[in-house]
N, C-alpha and C positions, 0 to 999 in steps of 0.2 A: 030965447030958444037955444042959442049957442051955449049959454051959461048952464042951462038945464042939461045939455048933452055932456058937458065936461063933468058935471057932478055925477052923472050916471056911470061913466067909465073910469072915474078916479080910483076906486079900490083895486080895479084890475091892473092899472098901471103900477100901483104900489107893490102889489105882489109880483109883478113881472120884474120890476127893478130889484126886489129882494132876491128873487131866484137867480138873477144875473150875477149878483154879488157873490152868492154862495158858490155858484159854478166857477166863477173866476178864482175864488179862494181855494177850491179843490184842485184846480189845475196847477196853481202855483205850488201847493203842497206836494202834489205828485211829482212835479219837476224837481223839487228840492230832494225828495226821497230817492228819485232815480239817480240824481247826481251823487247822493250820499252812498248808494249801493254800488256804484260803479267801481270795480277794482282795476288796479294797474297790473297787467300780466306781463311779466318779464321772462323772455325765453333766452337761454344761453346755450351756446355750443360748448359742451364740456368734454374733458379728456379723462382717460383712465389714470389712476395713480396720482391724482392731484387733489389736494385738500381745499375745499371751498368753504370760506367763512362768510356767512351772510346772516341777515336779519330779515325776518318775515313778520308782517303785521296783517291785520284784518283788511287793510286797504290794498295790499299787493299780493300777488301770487308769483312764485318763481318756478320756471320749468327748465330743467337741465336736459339737453338732448345729447345722447351718446350713440355712437355707432361702432360696430366691431365686426370683424370677419370671422365667420364660423366655418369649420370644415367637417365634412362627413366622417373623415378618418381620425379626427382629433377632437376631443371634448375639453373645453376650458371652462372652468367655473367663473362666475362673476359675483362679486360680493359687495354689498352695500353696507357702509359703516357710518353711523350717525351719532353725534354727541350734541346734547343740549347744554349750553353754557349759561343760560339765564336762570336766575333764582325764581321760584314760585311758578314754574311752568306746568305744575300738576293741574292747576285750575284751568288752564287753556293750553292743552298740548298741541304739538305740531303734528299734522297729518302728512305722511309720506305715501305717495301712490306711484308705484313703478309699473308703467304700461309697456308690455312687450308684444311681440307679434301674436302669440297664442296664449298669453297668460297675463294676469294682473295681480300684483302683490301690494297690499296696503298695510300700514301699521302706524301707530301713534308713538310719539316720543314726548315725554317719558312713557315707557311701556308699563302698564299696570297688569301684573299677573296675580291671580288669586290662589290662595291656599285653602286649608281646611277652615271651617267656621267663618268663611268669607273674609279671611285676612287678606290684606292688599299690600303688595310689594311693588314699589316704583323702581324703574331702571332707566337712568338717563343716558346710558351708553348701550346702543343697540347695533347688532350686526346680523345681517341676513344674507343668505346665498340665494341668487336668482335661479329659478327653474330654467333649464335649457331646453327649448323646444327642438325637436329633431329636424334635420334638414335633409332633403333628398338629393340636392345638387352637390357636386364635389366641393365647391366653396360658395359662400353666400354672405353678403353684407347685410347685417340685421341692425335695426334701429330700436332703441328703447328710450323712454322718457321718464324722468323723475319729477313729479309734481310736488311742490312744497306749499302748504297753506296752513293758516291758523285763524282762529277767531279772536285772538288777543289784540286789543287796540294799542297796547303799549309796545308790542314788538318782542320777539324772542330771537335770541342769538343762537346759532347752531353751526356745526361743522359737518360737512358731507364729503365722503370719499368713496369713489368706485374703483375697485382693484380686481385684477385677475387672480384666480386661484390656480397656480401652476400644477399642484398635486391633486387636482380634482378627481382624477381617475386612479383607482387603486389597482395594484399589480399583484399577481399571485405570489404568495410566500414572501412579500416584502412588507416590513413593518413601517407604519407611518404614524408619527406623533403629532398631536394637535392639542389645542386648548378650547374648552367650551364653557359656557355659563348659561343661566336661564334666559338671558336676553341675547345671547350670541350662540345659538345652536349651530351645529356643523353637520353637513352631510356630503357624501362622496359617492361616486359612481363606480360600479364594477361590471365588467363585461365578461361573460363566460368564455374562456378560451376553447378552441377546438379540442374535442376529445374529453372534456370535463363536463359531467352532468350534475355533479353535486359538490358543493363547497361548504366549508365551515367558516363562518365569520366570527372572529374572536376580538373582543375589545377588553383591554386591561388597563388598570390604573394602580399607581402606588398608593393613592388616597382612598380611604374607605368612604368618607363623606366629602363633598355633598353627594346625595343620591342622584342617580342619573338613569336614563332610559336609552336602550339601544333598539332601533326599529329598522326593519327591512321593508322597503316600499317599492312598488313598481315605478317604471319611468313614465311618469305622467305629472301634469301640473293641475292643481298646486301641490307642493310638497308640504306635508304636515309636520312642522318642525318646532312647535311650541309645546310647553308642558300641558296646556289645556286642550290640545288637539292631536297629539302624537299617536294616541290610541285609536284614531278614527279609521285607519286603514293599515293593511300589511300585518306583519308579525312583529311583536315587541316583547321586551322583558326588562324589568328593573335590574339595576346592578349597583354594587358597591365597588368591588375590586375587579370583578371579572364577569363577563357575559359571553355566551356563545350560542349562535343560531345556525342550524343546518339548513341550507338553501338548495333547492332542486331546480334545475333548468326548466322542467316541465311546468312549473308554477309561474313562469315569467315568459310570455310570448316574445318579448323583445330581446331575450337572451341577455338581459342586463337588469340591474336593480340599483336602488339607492341604499346606502348605509347611513342612517340618520342617528345622531347622538344628541340627546337633549338632557340638560341638567335641570332637575326639578327644583321648584321653589322651596320645598320643605323635605325633610329627611324621614318623615314618619313612615312612608311606604317601604323604606329600607331598614326599618327597625331603629331609626335614630330618635333623638329626643323631640318632643312636640312642643312648639312654642306656646307662650301664654295666650289666653283668650283676650282679644282686643276689648278695651274698655268702651270704645265708641265704634259703631259700625263702619264709619267712613274714615277711621284713622289709618294712615299709611305707616307701614312698618319698614324700617331699614333692614334689608336682607343681609347687609354686610358683603364681604367678599366670598362669592360662591363659584369662583373659577376652579376648573378641574382639568388637570393634564391627563390625557389618555393616549393610548396607542391602539391601532387597529391593524389586523393582519387577516388576510383571506387565504385559506389553504384548501387544496383539493381533498375531498372526502374519499372514503374507500371505494373501490370499484366493485362490480358485480362478482368478480372472482373471489373477493374476500368474503362476500356473503355466502357463496357456495362453500368455501373452505370452513367458515364458521358453522354452518349447518352440518357438514360432514363430520367435523370434529365433535360436535355435540352428539350426533347419532353414534359415532364410533365409540365414544367413551361408554355409553350405556348399553350398546349392543354387545360390547365385550363382556359385560356382566351376564348377559343371556348365554353367551358362548361358554363362559366359565361355569355357570350353573349347569349347563347341559353336560359338560365334561364330568363334573362332580356327580351328577345323577347317573351317568354311565358307569363310573367307578363304583358307586354305591350299589347300583343294580347288579353289577358283576359280583360284588362281595356278598350280597344277599343270595344270589344264585348259588354261590359256593357254600354258603351257610345252610341253605336248604338241602344241598347234596350231602353236607355233613350230618344233618339231622336224619337223613335216610340211612347213613352209615355211622351210627354213634360209637361203634367200637373203636374207630380210628381217631376219636377226638376226646379231649379232656372234658370233664363235666362242665367247666366254666364256658367252654367253647360251644357246647351243644345248644346253648340258649335256653335250656330248661331252667326256669327260675327257682331259686332257693327260697325266695320270699315273695310276698305280694302285699299290696297296700291295704287289703282287707284284714284288720285285726292285728296290727303291728304297733309296737310301742318303743319309744326311745326317751330316756331320761335327758331332758334338755340341759342339764347342768354339766354334762361332761360328754366327751367323745369316746365311744366304746369301740372295742374291736369286734370283729365278726363273731368270735366265740362268745364274748360277753353278751352281745346282742341276742344271740341264739339262746343262751341260758336264761336271759331275762324274759324272752318270749315264752319259753317253755314253762317258766314258773308262774306265768299269769294265766289263771284258769279261764277268766272271762274273756280276755282279749288276746289269747295266745294264738299262735300260728298252728293250723292243722293242715296237713297235706291233703291235697285233693287230686284225684285222677282226672284225666282228660274226659272220661265218661261222665263224671259227676258235674264237671264244669259245663259240658255240653248239655246235660240234662237240665241244669239250672238255667242255662241260656234259653233253651226251648220253653221252659216254664215261664220265663219273663216275657217271651214273645207272645204268649197267650193272654197275658194280663193286660189290664188297661195301662195306657201310657200317659194318663193324666197325672200331673204333679200333685194335684190335690188328693188323689187316691191314697197316697202314702200318709197324708196328714189326717185321715179319717179314723185312725186307730184311737181307741179311747185313752190310751196312756201315752200318746205321742208327745203331749206337752211336757209331762214329767220326764219322759225319755230324753227329750231335747235338753232339758235343764240338767239332767244327770250327765249326759254325754258331753255336751259342749262346755260344761263348767268343771270338768275334770282337770286336775293339776297338770297331768301329762296327756297330751292329745296325740293321736296319730292320724294319718291321712284318711284312714277308713272311717274315723269318727265323723269326718266332715264330708264324706262321699257316700252317704247311705241311700240317697234318692236314686231312682231309676235313671240310668245313664242316658237312655233315649229321651226321657223327659227333659233332662238337663241340656242335652244337645239341641232339642227344639227351643228351649229357653234361650240358649246362647246364640242360636241362629237369628233370633229376633234382633240382636245387635247389628248384624249385617244388613238385614232388610230395612231396619229403621234408619241407619246411617245412609243407605242408598237413597231412600225416600227423601231424607233431609237434604242430601246433596243436590238432588234434582230440583227441589223447590227453592233451595238457597241459590243455586248457581244461575238459574234462568233469569231472575230479575237483576242479579249482579252483572251478567253479561250485557243485558239491555242497558243498564245504567252506565257502564264504562264505555260502551259504544256512544252513548249520548255525550259523555264527557269528552271523548276524542273528537266528536263532531263539533262540539262547542269550541274546543281549542282550534280546530282547523278553520272554522268559520270566523271567529272573532280575532284570531291571531294572538290572543292573550296567552303567552307562554308562562305566565306566573301562576296559572291554575294548577299545573302539574310540576312535581318536584323531581325532574330527571337529573341524571348526571349528563349535563349538556355537552361536556367535552367528549363523551363516548355514548352518544345517543344516535343510533343508526336507523333512519326511517325506512319503512317498506310499505308501499301503498299508503293507506291513511294512518298507519301506526307510526308514532313518533320515535319510539325506542324499541325496535324489534328485537335487538339483542337481549334486553332484559326480559322479554317474553319468552324467547327461545330457550334461555338457560333454565327455565322451569320445566322443560321437557323431562328432566331426570326424575322428578317426583312422580310423574305419570308412568314413565316406563318402568321404573324400579318398583313402584306400587303394584303395577300389573304383574311384574316378575314375582313379587312376593305372593300375590294371589295364586299364581301358578304353582309355586313351591308348596303352599298350604294345600292346594287342591290335590297335588300329587300325594302328600302325606295323608290327607283325608281318604283318598281312594285306597291307598295301601292299608290303612287301618280298617276301613270297612271290609276289605277283602279278607283281612286277618280275622275279623269277627265272624264273617260268613264261614270261614274254615274252622271256627271254634278254637282258634289259636290261644293256648293258655297264656302266652306272653301278653297278648293283646287284651285278654279278658281280665286277668288278675294282677298283672305286674305293672310297676311304674305308677305314675300319677294318672288320675282320670284324664282322658283325652277328649277335649271339646274344642272345635275349630271355629266356632262362630265369632269369637272375639278376634281371632287371627284374620278372618275375612274382613271384619270391620276395620281393623288396623290398616290393612292393605288398601281398602276403599278410601279411608281417611287420608292416606298418603297421596293417592291419586287426586282427590279433591283439593288437597293443599296445593298441589302443582297447578291445577286449573285456576283456583281462586287467586293464587299468588300471581299468575300470569295476568289475570283480570286486574288485579291491583296495580301492576306495573304498566298497564295501558295508560293510566294517568294517576301516578302515586300522589296522594295528599292525605291530610289528616281525616277527611270525611269518609274515605273508603279504606283506611288502614285496617278496619275491622275485617275486611275480606281476606287480608293476608294472615290474620292471627286466629280467626275463629276455629279453623280445623287444627291449628297448632294446639289449642286448648284441648280439643277432642283427642288428638293423638296422645298427649300427655296423660289425659284421664284414662284412655283405653289401655295404655301400657301399664299403669298402676293397677287397673282392674284385672288385667291378664296375669300379672305377677301374683296378685292376691288369689285369683281363681285357681292357680295351679294347686294350691294346698287347701283351699277353702271352697270347693265347687258348690256345696250345698247352701252356703250363706253369702255368696257373692251378690252384689246388687243386681237387680233386674235391669233390663235395657231401658224401661220406662223411667225408673228412678235415676239411673245414671245420666240419661240424656236430659232429664228435667234439671238436674244439678248443673250440667254443662250449659244448658240454656240460661240458667241464672247467672253463671259466670260471664257469658257473652253479654247478657243484659247489663251487668255492672261494668263491663268493658266499654259498652257504648256510653253509659252515663259518665264514666270517668273521662272519656275522650271529649265529650261535649261540655260537661259541667265541672270536671275535676281540676282544671288548671287554676291554681290559686284559690280554690274554694275550700276553706278549712272545715266548713260544716260537712261537706261531702266526705272528706278524709276521716273525720271523726266517726261518722256513721259507718263507713266502710271498714275501718279498723275494728270497731266494736263487733260488727257482723263477722269479720274474719276470725276474730278470737273466739266468738261464740261457736262458729261452725267448727273450728279446730277442736274445741272442748267436746262438742257433741259427737264428732267423728271419733275422737279418742275413746270416749265412753263406749261407743258402739263396737269398736275393735277390741277393747279390753275385755268386755263381757260377752263377746261373740254374738251380739244381738240379743242376749237374754236379759234385757232391762226394758223398762217402760218409761216413757216421757208423759207423765200425767200430773194431776194436782198434788200427788203425794211425793213427788220427786225430791222436794226440799227436805221433807221429813226424813226420807231414807238417807239423804246425803248427811244430814246431821247425825243420824243414828250410826252410820258407818264411821264417821269421823270420831264419834264418842267411843265406840267399841274398839276400833283398830288403832286409834292414835292417843286417846286420853286414858281410857280404862286399862288398856294393855297395848304396849307398843309392839305391833307385829308388822313384819315386812309384807310386801305384796305377794300374793299367791302366784302370779304369773310374772316372773322376774324379767325374762327376755322381752315379753310383750310390753312390760312397763318401761324398759330401757328404750325401746323403739319410740313409744309414745312420748316419753319425756324429751327425747331428742327432737322429735317432730314438733312438740309444743315450743321448745326453745327456738327452733328455726323459724316457725311461723309467728311467734310473738315478736321475735327480732325483726322480721320483715314488716310486720304491722307497725312496729315502733319507727322503723326507718321511713315508711311511707308517711306516717303522721308527722314526723319531724322535718323531712326533706320535701315532701309533696312534689315528687317528680312530675314533670310535664307529660312525659310519655307514659300514660297510665296503662295502655295496652301492653307495652313491653314489661312494665312492672308486674302486671298480673301474670304474664307468661313466665316471668322469673320465679314467681311463687310456685307455679305448677311444676316447673322443671326442677326446682330445689326439692320439692316433695318427692318427685319421681326418682331423682338421684339418691335421696336419703333411703327410700324404701328398697331400691335396687341394691345399694350397698349392704343394707341389713339382710336382704335375701341371700346375697353371696356369702356374707359372714356366717349366717346361720346354717347355710348349706355346708360350708367347710367345718363349722363347729360340730355339726351333727354327724360327721363321718363321711359325708358324700364327697366324691371327687369330681373335679371339673375336667372333663375330657379335653383332649388336644384341640379338636375342632372348635369347641366353645371358647377355649382360652385364646385361640387365634382370632376368633370373631371379636372378643372383648378388647383385645389389644389393638386390633386393626381399627375398630370403631372409635376407641379412645383417641388414637393418633389422628384420625380423620376429623373428629370433632374439634381437636385442638387447632388444627390448621383452619378449619371452617370458621371457628370463632375469631381467629386472627383476622381473616378477611372481613368478617361481619363488623368488627369494631373499627374498621377503617373509616366508616361514616362518610360516604360520598355525597350524601344529601340528608337533610333533616327538615321535616315539616314542623318541628317545634320552633323554628325561626321563620323569618320572612323569606320569600323566594330569593331575594337578592342576597341575603346572608347565607342561605343554603348553597348558593352557587359558589361561594368562597371555598367550599369543601370539594367541589368537582375536580376530577382527575382524568388524565388520559387513559385510553385503553392499555391493557397490559398483556393480553394474549391474542395473537393473530391480528392485532389492530382492530379487534372486533368486540372482545369481552373485557369488562372492567372488573374491579375488585368484587363488586356485589354479584356479578355473574359467577365468579369463582365461588363465592359463598353459596349460591344456589347449587352449583355442581357438587361441592363437598358436603353440604348439609343434606342433600338428597341421598348421597352415598352413605353418610353417617346414620341417617334415619333408617335406611335399608339395613345397614349393619346392626343397628340396635334391635330391629325386628328379628334379624337372623339370630341374635344372641338369645332371644326368647325361644326360638325354634330349637337352637342347639342345646339349650338347657333342658328342654323337653326330651330331646334325644338322649342327653346324659341321664336323665332321671328314668328313662325307659330301659337302660342297660340291664338285661336280665341277670347277668352274673354279678352285678354290684349289689350286695346285700343292703348296704346302708341307704341306698337310694329310696327304697320303699319304706324306710323307717323314720324318716325325718318328720318332726312336728314343728310347724311354724306358728308362732303366736301372731 
């Protein structure tokens, strides 16, 4: 019975014993693991300015305990310096954790910093400055601990040193020099003194590279002082030799801030060379010596009084032009009043002073090969039966004016005559043309045609400016929110903020374009009103003498000048390569409108319509955008643009030479071959229109040379290159206009000569300041800051602001030259004025 019971419980006992053995084995294993994981923690009382040489392993952890007295009235920096002396520490780095009252700082040594394409740079020597928590009591003893640990079982030897930074607080206008590297960043504290609301922090170095970053951060922990996190907070900008940030008290509630300087691991952000691509992803690259010596100085910025003086200075300059214009208008009005009185008493005046014209622009002729005297001109006119001058009485002129007022004012009405095509071919292809040959259409029709220039550019300006303003406001908001001051290319040494604007002075200096553009519109309006009143009086001088007067292009020029000021101001809210188009678009329009106005003076019937002109200018702006975006180093783009430039020059030359009397169709090549055969091979004959040919040959030489320069040099600033093409063509045609004016016997009156000389001098000074080059978006932001300079006028305006002042005055003067030339050509007593023929 007993034996049977034992057999029954035998398997249970076996399993029980087996479980007991397993449990015992697990307990022993656990005890061994617990004994193995237990570390020896060693805490040491440490002192400042003592170097500690120790070894740490995975079995021990070392804690250094420090204490120091902090004062509310004095801020001292504390710096931790660590060196790893063991080889192969990259596989098992040492972790340093600094525990403070209100902050914790941790970093590993060797410190691994990453560059582009995941390149890794190890640094065995690391130095960090501890964040200083504020204290409310007068003096307080604060403790902090440095924990050192590693997972290396072999042990790693290191050196640790804690030291005080005596020059941790920066003082106003006192330069301080220091050294920094990627693993040893530096930062300092600055407190706003009483009465100072804005300061400029300047950091300079004799060394271009290594590339570094200067950051302004609020007094809070942690401080972001490594290459991979310095952009997380505050304002920052990259630098090579110089950096400057304007700091306002209102942005820092504690009335103080940190100046942080970090040396980057690579120089690509500053325009330096880019290292090779690593062959293996985990390969560590020796960065070499990247220490950089710098100096920092904090200076007070300008006060509010300087802002007021700058604004009054700007307003005073341009309001003086209003005053001068008003005085000239009063003198001219008085002179005209005397002239009217003289007309009422002609017996007391000479014929030339009466203002009764001896000639008019309808039906006059001048041989363009020589300059003739008044008597020779009169004889020539008298001998020409078809285009001779016939005297008209005031009654006949008035009757013709009344007849025109009853007729249709549609431009197409003139072209419905059956023989108009042949008539145009006969008139416009004559060897010797006079103004009347190209001013046959109804003057009111042409006036309406040229008024379209004004309304179109006003519409273009509104639709162009609104999105531009919205975009630059967004740019400024992004700069203010992110703190990234590399977005905008300011002259940081003379960038005075106002509200949310970072460089108010560069915006204010564009006021001249707007004010002088408005003044020019008022001058044109006055002359338009005077001319309209003269027409209402059936004044023979207004009806028959001088060149045809159309003011639409003048209005368009004044509006373009105002829009240039507005868009230039928008560009300077945040200048960079993506919005440089804002600053140049209306410069192209101004250049184009000036050329059209000069051509319109003597060719009112065949000048381009507003739609054609603005379509061509739109194509220019389109290529400007393409050049800025794709033109840098793109040879395909430059080849295409140069070919199109040359083709456009040739087509325009043909249009001007034949006065529009040619067709671009499938037979154009056949006609070209025929002309070459008949005029060059069969018989060698010179050009029929010599003066016209001289202008076009010179124009083709200039434009072909500019195209070749662009193709060979491929300049980075395509927008300025395109603007140079427009200005060169404008100057060439203006010079030709003046030369032909003098060659044809016309005189340049005193007022026009004064305007020309004054404008030339102002343009010379303006270009001098323009080429100072205070910044350039063709380079990196750090390289651009190397060109920054201090203010030169009232401690408020820099060289580029002076360029704005002078160029606005020069453009205004250039526009006045056109007005003065019109006045010249309307002088009733000057016979040659109405006889000039321009090709």
